[in-house]
PDB file of the backbone (N, CA, C, O) and the ligand in Angstrom, with CONECT records:
HET     ZN  A 101       1
ATOM      1  N   MET A   1     -50.102  22.491  74.564  1.00  0.00           N
ATOM      2  CA  MET A   1     -51.222  22.344  73.618  1.00  0.00           C
ATOM      3  C   MET A   1     -50.732  21.660  72.337  1.00  0.00           C
ATOM      4  O   MET A   1     -49.748  22.091  71.735  1.00  0.00           O
ATOM      5  N   ALA A   2     -51.410  20.611  71.932  1.00  0.00           N
ATOM      6  CA  ALA A   2     -51.000  19.853  70.747  1.00  0.00           C
ATOM      7  C   ALA A   2     -51.434  20.580  69.472  1.00  0.00           C
ATOM      8  O   ALA A   2     -52.470  21.243  69.435  1.00  0.00           O
ATOM      9  N   ASP A   3     -50.622  20.437  68.443  1.00  0.00           N
ATOM     10  CA  ASP A   3     -50.984  21.018  67.147  1.00  0.00           C
ATOM     11  C   ASP A   3     -52.173  20.284  66.557  1.00  0.00           C
ATOM     12  O   ASP A   3     -52.348  19.083  66.759  1.00  0.00           O
ATOM     13  N   GLN A   4     -52.978  21.024  65.831  1.00  0.00           N
ATOM     14  CA  GLN A   4     -54.137  20.403  65.202  1.00  0.00           C
ATOM     15  C   GLN A   4     -53.990  20.484  63.682  1.00  0.00           C
ATOM     16  O   GLN A   4     -53.524  21.484  63.136  1.00  0.00           O
ATOM     17  N   VAL A   5     -54.393  19.419  63.028  1.00  0.00           N
ATOM     18  CA  VAL A   5     -54.346  19.392  61.566  1.00  0.00           C
ATOM     19  C   VAL A   5     -55.729  19.018  61.046  1.00  0.00           C
ATOM     20  O   VAL A   5     -56.567  18.496  61.781  1.00  0.00           O
ATOM     21  N   LYS A   6     -55.943  19.291  59.787  1.00  0.00           N
ATOM     22  CA  LYS A   6     -57.227  18.972  59.175  1.00  0.00           C
ATOM     23  C   LYS A   6     -57.173  17.568  58.597  1.00  0.00           C
ATOM     24  O   LYS A   6     -56.239  17.221  57.874  1.00  0.00           O
ATOM     25  N   CYS A   7     -58.180  16.760  58.917  1.00  0.00           N
ATOM     26  CA  CYS A   7     -58.249  15.409  58.359  1.00  0.00           C
ATOM     27  C   CYS A   7     -58.426  15.495  56.849  1.00  0.00           C
ATOM     28  O   CYS A   7     -59.228  16.285  56.352  1.00  0.00           O
ATOM     29  N   LEU A   8     -57.665  14.669  56.122  1.00  0.00           N
ATOM     30  CA  LEU A   8     -57.723  14.697  54.659  1.00  0.00           C
ATOM     31  C   LEU A   8     -59.046  14.154  54.138  1.00  0.00           C
ATOM     32  O   LEU A   8     -59.432  14.439  53.004  1.00  0.00           O
ATOM     33  N   TYR A   9     -59.740  13.377  54.957  1.00  0.00           N
ATOM     34  CA  TYR A   9     -60.919  12.659  54.475  1.00  0.00           C
ATOM     35  C   TYR A   9     -62.232  13.331  54.862  1.00  0.00           C
ATOM     36  O   TYR A   9     -63.159  13.394  54.055  1.00  0.00           O
ATOM     37  N   CYS A  10     -62.314  13.838  56.106  1.00  0.00           N
ATOM     38  CA  CYS A  10     -63.575  14.431  56.532  1.00  0.00           C
ATOM     39  C   CYS A  10     -63.440  15.920  56.827  1.00  0.00           C
ATOM     40  O   CYS A  10     -64.447  16.598  57.032  1.00  0.00           O
ATOM     41  N   GLY A  11     -62.198  16.446  56.852  1.00  0.00           N
ATOM     42  CA  GLY A  11     -62.003  17.875  57.036  1.00  0.00           C
ATOM     43  C   GLY A  11     -62.076  18.352  58.475  1.00  0.00           C
ATOM     44  O   GLY A  11     -61.936  19.548  58.733  1.00  0.00           O
ATOM     45  N   LYS A  12     -62.294  17.440  59.421  1.00  0.00           N
ATOM     46  CA  LYS A  12     -62.376  17.817  60.838  1.00  0.00           C
ATOM     47  C   LYS A  12     -60.979  18.066  61.400  1.00  0.00           C
ATOM     48  O   LYS A  12     -60.000  17.488  60.929  1.00  0.00           O
ATOM     49  N   LYS A  13     -60.897  18.929  62.408  1.00  0.00           N
ATOM     50  CA  LYS A  13     -59.618  19.195  63.070  1.00  0.00           C
ATOM     51  C   LYS A  13     -59.292  18.026  63.999  1.00  0.00           C
ATOM     52  O   LYS A  13     -60.110  17.639  64.833  1.00  0.00           O
ATOM     53  N   ILE A  14     -58.092  17.470  63.846  1.00  0.00           N
ATOM     54  CA  ILE A  14     -57.662  16.355  64.686  1.00  0.00           C
ATOM     55  C   ILE A  14     -56.283  16.664  65.244  1.00  0.00           C
ATOM     56  O   ILE A  14     -55.545  17.434  64.629  1.00  0.00           O
ATOM     57  N   PRO A  15     -55.898  16.089  66.403  1.00  0.00           N
ATOM     58  CA  PRO A  15     -54.545  16.303  66.938  1.00  0.00           C
ATOM     59  C   PRO A  15     -53.497  15.790  65.957  1.00  0.00           C
ATOM     60  O   PRO A  15     -53.671  14.725  65.366  1.00  0.00           O
ATOM     61  N   ALA A  16     -52.411  16.539  65.781  1.00  0.00           N
ATOM     62  CA  ALA A  16     -51.378  16.195  64.793  1.00  0.00           C
ATOM     63  C   ALA A  16     -50.676  14.883  65.125  1.00  0.00           C
ATOM     64  O   ALA A  16     -50.144  14.225  64.231  1.00  0.00           O
ATOM     65  N   ASP A  17     -50.670  14.495  66.405  1.00  0.00           N
ATOM     66  CA  ASP A  17     -49.928  13.294  66.788  1.00  0.00           C
ATOM     67  C   ASP A  17     -50.797  12.040  66.853  1.00  0.00           C
ATOM     68  O   ASP A  17     -50.318  10.974  67.241  1.00  0.00           O
ATOM     69  N   SER A  18     -52.079  12.162  66.475  1.00  0.00           N
ATOM     70  CA  SER A  18     -52.946  10.983  66.530  1.00  0.00           C
ATOM     71  C   SER A  18     -52.769  10.152  65.271  1.00  0.00           C
ATOM     72  O   SER A  18     -52.605  10.688  64.175  1.00  0.00           O
ATOM     73  N   ALA A  19     -52.804   8.837  65.440  1.00  0.00           N
ATOM     74  CA  ALA A  19     -52.580   7.931  64.314  1.00  0.00           C
ATOM     75  C   ALA A  19     -53.820   7.833  63.431  1.00  0.00           C
ATOM     76  O   ALA A  19     -53.720   7.615  62.224  1.00  0.00           O
ATOM     77  N   HIS A  20     -54.990   7.998  64.048  1.00  0.00           N
ATOM     78  CA  HIS A  20     -56.234   7.870  63.290  1.00  0.00           C
ATOM     79  C   HIS A  20     -57.141   9.055  63.578  1.00  0.00           C
ATOM     80  O   HIS A  20     -57.102   9.627  64.667  1.00  0.00           O
ATOM     81  N   CYS A  21     -57.956   9.419  62.599  1.00  0.00           N
ATOM     82  CA  CYS A  21     -58.939  10.485  62.779  1.00  0.00           C
ATOM     83  C   CYS A  21     -60.044   9.983  63.715  1.00  0.00           C
ATOM     84  O   CYS A  21     -60.648   8.947  63.442  1.00  0.00           O
ATOM     85  N   PRO A  22     -60.318  10.694  64.809  1.00  0.00           N
ATOM     86  CA  PRO A  22     -61.363  10.246  65.734  1.00  0.00           C
ATOM     87  C   PRO A  22     -62.761  10.384  65.137  1.00  0.00           C
ATOM     88  O   PRO A  22     -63.710   9.783  65.641  1.00  0.00           O
ATOM     89  N   GLU A  23     -62.896  11.166  64.072  1.00  0.00           N
ATOM     90  CA  GLU A  23     -64.208  11.391  63.462  1.00  0.00           C
ATOM     91  C   GLU A  23     -64.571  10.292  62.465  1.00  0.00           C
ATOM     92  O   GLU A  23     -65.650   9.705  62.547  1.00  0.00           O
ATOM     93  N   CYS A  24     -63.659  10.013  61.518  1.00  0.00           N
ATOM     94  CA  CYS A  24     -63.979   9.050  60.460  1.00  0.00           C
ATOM     95  C   CYS A  24     -63.101   7.805  60.511  1.00  0.00           C
ATOM     96  O   CYS A  24     -63.344   6.857  59.764  1.00  0.00           O
ATOM     97  N   GLY A  25     -62.076   7.785  61.383  1.00  0.00           N
ATOM     98  CA  GLY A  25     -61.251   6.590  61.540  1.00  0.00           C
ATOM     99  C   GLY A  25     -60.168   6.435  60.494  1.00  0.00           C
ATOM    100  O   GLY A  25     -59.472   5.420  60.477  1.00  0.00           O
ATOM    101  N   ALA A  26     -60.006   7.424  59.615  1.00  0.00           N
ATOM    102  CA  ALA A  26     -58.985   7.332  58.575  1.00  0.00           C
ATOM    103  C   ALA A  26     -57.598   7.483  59.186  1.00  0.00           C
ATOM    104  O   ALA A  26     -57.430   8.138  60.215  1.00  0.00           O
ATOM    105  N   VAL A  27     -56.612   6.874  58.544  1.00  0.00           N
ATOM    106  CA  VAL A  27     -55.238   6.979  59.017  1.00  0.00           C
ATOM    107  C   VAL A  27     -54.742   8.393  58.767  1.00  0.00           C
ATOM    108  O   VAL A  27     -54.888   8.925  57.667  1.00  0.00           O
ATOM    109  N   SER A  28     -54.152   9.000  59.795  1.00  0.00           N
ATOM    110  CA  SER A  28     -53.627  10.357  59.669  1.00  0.00           C
ATOM    111  C   SER A  28     -52.340  10.351  58.869  1.00  0.00           C
ATOM    112  O   SER A  28     -51.511   9.453  59.018  1.00  0.00           O
ATOM    113  N   HIS A  29     -52.175  11.362  58.013  1.00  0.00           N
ATOM    114  CA  HIS A  29     -50.961  11.474  57.213  1.00  0.00           C
ATOM    115  C   HIS A  29     -50.014  12.510  57.783  1.00  0.00           C
ATOM    116  O   HIS A  29     -49.050  12.910  57.129  1.00  0.00           O
ATOM    117  N   PHE A  30     -50.288  12.942  59.000  1.00  0.00           N
ATOM    118  CA  PHE A  30     -49.460  13.978  59.618  1.00  0.00           C
ATOM    119  C   PHE A  30     -48.681  13.431  60.806  1.00  0.00           C
ATOM    120  O   PHE A  30     -48.099  14.197  61.574  1.00  0.00           O
ATOM    121  N   GLN A  31     -48.667  12.120  60.959  1.00  0.00           N
ATOM    122  CA  GLN A  31     -48.054  11.538  62.143  1.00  0.00           C
ATOM    123  C   GLN A  31     -46.542  11.407  61.996  1.00  0.00           C
ATOM    124  O   GLN A  31     -45.969  11.774  60.970  1.00  0.00           O
ATOM    125  N   GLU A  32     -45.913  10.884  63.029  1.00  0.00           N
ATOM    126  CA  GLU A  32     -44.458  10.737  63.078  1.00  0.00           C
ATOM    127  C   GLU A  32     -43.945   9.918  61.896  1.00  0.00           C
ATOM    128  O   GLU A  32     -44.621   9.019  61.395  1.00  0.00           O
ATOM    129  N   ARG A  33     -42.741  10.253  61.471  1.00  0.00           N
ATOM    130  CA  ARG A  33     -42.146   9.617  60.306  1.00  0.00           C
ATOM    131  C   ARG A  33     -41.873   8.129  60.543  1.00  0.00           C
ATOM    132  O   ARG A  33     -41.961   7.322  59.617  1.00  0.00           O
ATOM    133  N   GLY A  34     -41.543   7.773  61.786  1.00  0.00           N
ATOM    134  CA  GLY A  34     -41.181   6.393  62.101  1.00  0.00           C
ATOM    135  C   GLY A  34     -42.276   5.393  61.770  1.00  0.00           C
ATOM    136  O   GLY A  34     -42.000   4.267  61.354  1.00  0.00           O
ATOM    137  N   TYR A  35     -43.528   5.814  61.959  1.00  0.00           N
ATOM    138  CA  TYR A  35     -44.635   4.899  61.698  1.00  0.00           C
ATOM    139  C   TYR A  35     -44.686   4.526  60.222  1.00  0.00           C
ATOM    140  O   TYR A  35     -44.813   3.351  59.878  1.00  0.00           O
ATOM    141  N   ARG A  36     -44.587   5.527  59.350  1.00  0.00           N
ATOM    142  CA  ARG A  36     -44.683   5.271  57.914  1.00  0.00           C
ATOM    143  C   ARG A  36     -43.482   4.472  57.427  1.00  0.00           C
ATOM    144  O   ARG A  36     -43.620   3.627  56.543  1.00  0.00           O
ATOM    145  N   ALA A  37     -42.310   4.728  57.988  1.00  0.00           N
ATOM    146  CA  ALA A  37     -41.126   3.970  57.606  1.00  0.00           C
ATOM    147  C   ALA A  37     -41.333   2.494  57.956  1.00  0.00           C
ATOM    148  O   ALA A  37     -40.944   1.606  57.198  1.00  0.00           O
ATOM    149  N   GLY A  38     -41.955   2.245  59.123  1.00  0.00           N
ATOM    150  CA  GLY A  38     -42.228   0.871  59.538  1.00  0.00           C
ATOM    151  C   GLY A  38     -43.198   0.189  58.595  1.00  0.00           C
ATOM    152  O   GLY A  38     -43.030  -0.987  58.272  1.00  0.00           O
ATOM    153  N   VAL A  39     -44.220   0.922  58.148  1.00  0.00           N
ATOM    154  CA  VAL A  39     -45.196   0.376  57.206  1.00  0.00           C
ATOM    155  C   VAL A  39     -44.513   0.016  55.898  1.00  0.00           C
ATOM    156  O   VAL A  39     -44.800  -1.024  55.306  1.00  0.00           O
ATOM    157  N   ARG A  40     -43.602   0.884  55.445  1.00  0.00           N
ATOM    158  CA  ARG A  40     -42.909   0.632  54.185  1.00  0.00           C
ATOM    159  C   ARG A  40     -42.027  -0.609  54.294  1.00  0.00           C
ATOM    160  O   ARG A  40     -41.976  -1.421  53.370  1.00  0.00           O
ATOM    161  N   ARG A  41     -41.325  -0.757  55.434  1.00  0.00           N
ATOM    162  CA  ARG A  41     -40.483  -1.945  55.647  1.00  0.00           C
ATOM    163  C   ARG A  41     -41.332  -3.208  55.604  1.00  0.00           C
ATOM    164  O   ARG A  41     -40.934  -4.206  55.003  1.00  0.00           O
ATOM    165  N   LYS A  42     -42.501  -3.168  56.238  1.00  0.00           N
ATOM    166  CA  LYS A  42     -43.406  -4.310  56.265  1.00  0.00           C
ATOM    167  C   LYS A  42     -43.858  -4.649  54.847  1.00  0.00           C
ATOM    168  O   LYS A  42     -43.927  -5.821  54.479  1.00  0.00           O
ATOM    169  N   PHE A  43     -44.166  -3.623  54.049  1.00  0.00           N
ATOM    170  CA  PHE A  43     -44.609  -3.819  52.673  1.00  0.00           C
ATOM    171  C   PHE A  43     -43.514  -4.488  51.858  1.00  0.00           C
ATOM    172  O   PHE A  43     -43.787  -5.427  51.111  1.00  0.00           O
ATOM    173  N   ILE A  44     -42.264  -4.010  51.992  1.00  0.00           N
ATOM    174  CA  ILE A  44     -41.138  -4.579  51.249  1.00  0.00           C
ATOM    175  C   ILE A  44     -40.945  -6.033  51.647  1.00  0.00           C
ATOM    176  O   ILE A  44     -40.651  -6.876  50.799  1.00  0.00           O
ATOM    177  N   PHE A  45     -41.110  -6.339  52.950  1.00  0.00           N
ATOM    178  CA  PHE A  45     -40.969  -7.713  53.433  1.00  0.00           C
ATOM    179  C   PHE A  45     -41.978  -8.629  52.737  1.00  0.00           C
ATOM    180  O   PHE A  45     -41.603  -9.697  52.255  1.00  0.00           O
ATOM    181  N   TRP A  46     -43.246  -8.228  52.678  1.00  0.00           N
ATOM    182  CA  TRP A  46     -44.281  -9.039  52.041  1.00  0.00           C
ATOM    183  C   TRP A  46     -44.078  -9.129  50.540  1.00  0.00           C
ATOM    184  O   TRP A  46     -44.380 -10.159  49.935  1.00  0.00           O
ATOM    185  N   PHE A  47     -43.562  -8.047  49.918  1.00  0.00           N
ATOM    186  CA  PHE A  47     -43.299  -8.044  48.479  1.00  0.00           C
ATOM    187  C   PHE A  47     -42.208  -9.050  48.142  1.00  0.00           C
ATOM    188  O   PHE A  47     -42.333  -9.812  47.183  1.00  0.00           O
ATOM    189  N   VAL A  48     -41.129  -9.051  48.937  1.00  0.00           N
ATOM    190  CA  VAL A  48     -40.021  -9.989  48.724  1.00  0.00           C
ATOM    191  C   VAL A  48     -40.525 -11.422  48.902  1.00  0.00           C
ATOM    192  O   VAL A  48     -40.170 -12.309  48.126  1.00  0.00           O
ATOM    193  N   LEU A  49     -41.357 -11.645  49.931  1.00  0.00           N
ATOM    194  CA  LEU A  49     -41.936 -12.967  50.188  1.00  0.00           C
ATOM    195  C   LEU A  49     -42.757 -13.429  48.983  1.00  0.00           C
ATOM    196  O   LEU A  49     -42.684 -14.595  48.595  1.00  0.00           O
ATOM    197  N   LEU A  50     -43.533 -12.526  48.393  1.00  0.00           N
ATOM    198  CA  LEU A  50     -44.366 -12.835  47.227  1.00  0.00           C
ATOM    199  C   LEU A  50     -43.500 -13.185  46.017  1.00  0.00           C
ATOM    200  O   LEU A  50     -43.807 -14.124  45.281  1.00  0.00           O
ATOM    201  N   VAL A  51     -42.413 -12.425  45.810  1.00  0.00           N
ATOM    202  CA  VAL A  51     -41.504 -12.672  44.687  1.00  0.00           C
ATOM    203  C   VAL A  51     -40.857 -14.048  44.832  1.00  0.00           C
ATOM    204  O   VAL A  51     -40.748 -14.791  43.857  1.00  0.00           O
ATOM    205  N   ILE A  52     -40.426 -14.388  46.056  1.00  0.00           N
ATOM    206  CA  ILE A  52     -39.820 -15.697  46.316  1.00  0.00           C
ATOM    207  C   ILE A  52     -40.842 -16.804  46.050  1.00  0.00           C
ATOM    208  O   ILE A  52     -40.510 -17.828  45.453  1.00  0.00           O
ATOM    209  N   PHE A  53     -42.080 -16.598  46.491  1.00  0.00           N
ATOM    210  CA  PHE A  53     -43.147 -17.569  46.283  1.00  0.00           C
ATOM    211  C   PHE A  53     -43.392 -17.783  44.788  1.00  0.00           C
ATOM    212  O   PHE A  53     -43.542 -18.918  44.336  1.00  0.00           O
ATOM    213  N   CYS A  54     -43.432 -16.681  44.018  1.00  0.00           N
ATOM    214  CA  CYS A  54     -43.643 -16.761  42.570  1.00  0.00           C
ATOM    215  C   CYS A  54     -42.486 -17.506  41.899  1.00  0.00           C
ATOM    216  O   CYS A  54     -42.704 -18.316  40.998  1.00  0.00           O
ATOM    217  N   ALA A  55     -41.261 -17.231  42.341  1.00  0.00           N
ATOM    218  CA  ALA A  55     -40.086 -17.893  41.776  1.00  0.00           C
ATOM    219  C   ALA A  55     -40.159 -19.397  42.012  1.00  0.00           C
ATOM    220  O   ALA A  55     -39.847 -20.184  41.119  1.00  0.00           O
ATOM    221  N   ILE A  56     -40.571 -19.796  43.212  1.00  0.00           N
ATOM    222  CA  ILE A  56     -40.712 -21.221  43.539  1.00  0.00           C
ATOM    223  C   ILE A  56     -41.798 -21.846  42.665  1.00  0.00           C
ATOM    224  O   ILE A  56     -41.630 -22.959  42.166  1.00  0.00           O
ATOM    225  N   MET A  57     -42.904 -21.140  42.480  1.00  0.00           N
ATOM    226  CA  MET A  57     -43.998 -21.662  41.661  1.00  0.00           C
ATOM    227  C   MET A  57     -43.563 -21.829  40.207  1.00  0.00           C
ATOM    228  O   MET A  57     -43.948 -22.802  39.558  1.00  0.00           O
ATOM    229  N   ILE A  58     -42.765 -20.893  39.685  1.00  0.00           N
ATOM    230  CA  ILE A  58     -42.297 -20.950  38.293  1.00  0.00           C
ATOM    231  C   ILE A  58     -41.385 -22.161  38.122  1.00  0.00           C
ATOM    232  O   ILE A  58     -41.468 -22.863  37.114  1.00  0.00           O
ATOM    233  N   VAL A  59     -40.515 -22.409  39.101  1.00  0.00           N
ATOM    234  CA  VAL A  59     -39.547 -23.510  39.009  1.00  0.00           C
ATOM    235  C   VAL A  59     -40.251 -24.853  39.163  1.00  0.00           C
ATOM    236  O   VAL A  59     -39.948 -25.803  38.441  1.00  0.00           O
ATOM    237  N   TRP A  60     -41.203 -24.932  40.116  1.00  0.00           N
ATOM    238  CA  TRP A  60     -41.797 -26.229  40.455  1.00  0.00           C
ATOM    239  C   TRP A  60     -43.162 -26.484  39.821  1.00  0.00           C
ATOM    240  O   TRP A  60     -43.742 -27.551  40.025  1.00  0.00           O
ATOM    241  N   PHE A  61     -43.688 -25.521  39.052  1.00  0.00           N
ATOM    242  CA  PHE A  61     -45.031 -25.701  38.485  1.00  0.00           C
ATOM    243  C   PHE A  61     -44.999 -26.859  37.472  1.00  0.00           C
ATOM    244  O   PHE A  61     -44.171 -26.860  36.561  1.00  0.00           O
ATOM    245  N   PRO A  62     -45.894 -27.839  37.630  1.00  0.00           N
ATOM    246  CA  PRO A  62     -45.891 -28.976  36.689  1.00  0.00           C
ATOM    247  C   PRO A  62     -46.332 -28.563  35.290  1.00  0.00           C
ATOM    248  O   PRO A  62     -47.351 -27.895  35.109  1.00  0.00           O
ATOM    249  N   ARG A  63     -45.556 -28.967  34.329  1.00  0.00           N
ATOM    250  CA  ARG A  63     -45.852 -28.593  32.947  1.00  0.00           C
ATOM    251  C   ARG A  63     -46.547 -29.734  32.209  1.00  0.00           C
ATOM    252  O   ARG A  63     -46.873 -29.599  31.030  1.00  0.00           O
TER     253      ARG A  63
HETATM  254 ZN    ZN A 101     -61.519  12.238  59.372  1.00  0.00          ZN2+
END
């Protein structure tokens, strides 16, 4: 039997291992740690890309 947790958004009981609430579709905050670590890595990747883009714009922006 899977553990059940309360959805943070709608308060309905949802399986602890589900990625999304089946009632309201919100992302579950009780899921495996690996998923959130992956999201954070993806965020850092896009942040670094944005910083590099800004640096290029600062250097090459016509004055
Ligand atoms: Zn919900």
